N, C-alpha and C positions, 0 to 999 in steps of 0.2 A: 600737191604735186603740180597742179596747174599753174600756180603762181611761180614756181621754180622755172617752168617752161617759158612763161611770159618774161621773167627776168633774164633767162638765157637768151631769148630772142631779142630782147631790148639791147643787151650787151653786144650781141653779134651784129645787130643793125648799127650800133654806135661804132663798132670796129670797121664796118664797111664805110661809114662816113669818114673815119680817120684814114683808112686806106686810100679813099678817093682824094683826100687832101695831100697825102704823100705822093700819089700818082701825079697830081698836078705839079707838085714841086719837082719831081723827077723829070717830068716833061719839060718844065721851064729851064731846068739845068741841063737838059739834053743828055740824060742818062738812060739810054734805051734798055740796057740790061736790068737796071734797077726797076724801071717801069714794067718790064716783063715779069719780074719776080713779084711785084706788087699785084699785078693782074692775076697771076697764078694764086696768090694768097687770097685775093678777093673771091676767086672761083671756089676755093675751099670753104670760105666763110659762107658763101651763098648755098653751097651744098649742105653745110651744117644747119643753116636756117631751114632749109627744106626738110631735113631730118627731124628737127625740133617740131616743125609744123605737122609733120606726119604723126609724130607721137601725140600731139594735142588732138588730132583728128581721131586717132585710135582710142584714146582715153575717153573722149567725148562720146564716141560711138558705143563703147562698152557701158557707159553710164546710162545711155538712153535705152539700152536693151533691158537692163535690170530695173 
């Protein structure tokens, strides 16, 4: 299960990198509404990364107890 979380986190981090590139492009093309949408999407991805990390912490904590 841990490797799935690591893979999920890696994919989400890669998505953030891709979103950042899109944000730079939207900024260069002066597309503010597109930029806002990209920022909102990036916020959701960051929240998902935090959720995945919390899951890793909980699974690690339960393994240490047993």
